[in-house]
C-alpha positions in Angstrom: 21.0 56.2 -8.2 17.3 55.3 -7.0 15.7 57.2 -4.8 12.3 57.4 -3.1 10.9 59.7 -0.7 9.6 58.1 2.2 6.4 59.3 4.6 7.7 61.2 6.5 8.1 65.4 4.6 12.1 65.3 3.5 12.8 61.8 4.3 14.8 59.5 1.6 15.6 56.1 1.1 18.5 56.4 -1.5 19.8 53.3 -3.0 23.4 53.4 -5.1 24.2 51.9 -8.6 26.7 49.1 -7.7 29.4 48.7 -10.6 31.3 45.4 -10.9 34.2 44.0 -12.5 36.8 42.0 -12.0 38.5 44.3 -9.6 35.7 44.0 -7.5 32.8 46.8 -6.6 32.6 50.5 -7.1 29.3 53.1 -6.2 28.7 56.9 -5.8 26.5 56.8 -2.5 25.2 60.2 -3.5 25.9 63.0 -5.8 24.5 66.5 -5.3 23.6 67.0 -9.0 21.8 63.6 -9.4 19.7 63.9 -5.5 18.9 67.3 -7.0 16.7 65.6 -9.7 15.2 64.0 -7.8 14.4 66.8 -4.8 14.6 70.0 -7.5 
């Protein structure tokens, strides 16, 4: 997951990491653990 703080206080752009294989694709949209690493 990539997170980028926007120009508005408290607003973030979240981009999930996409995992693909022969069956299709999967991504975790948002996890509190990863967001806490960005947000503190």
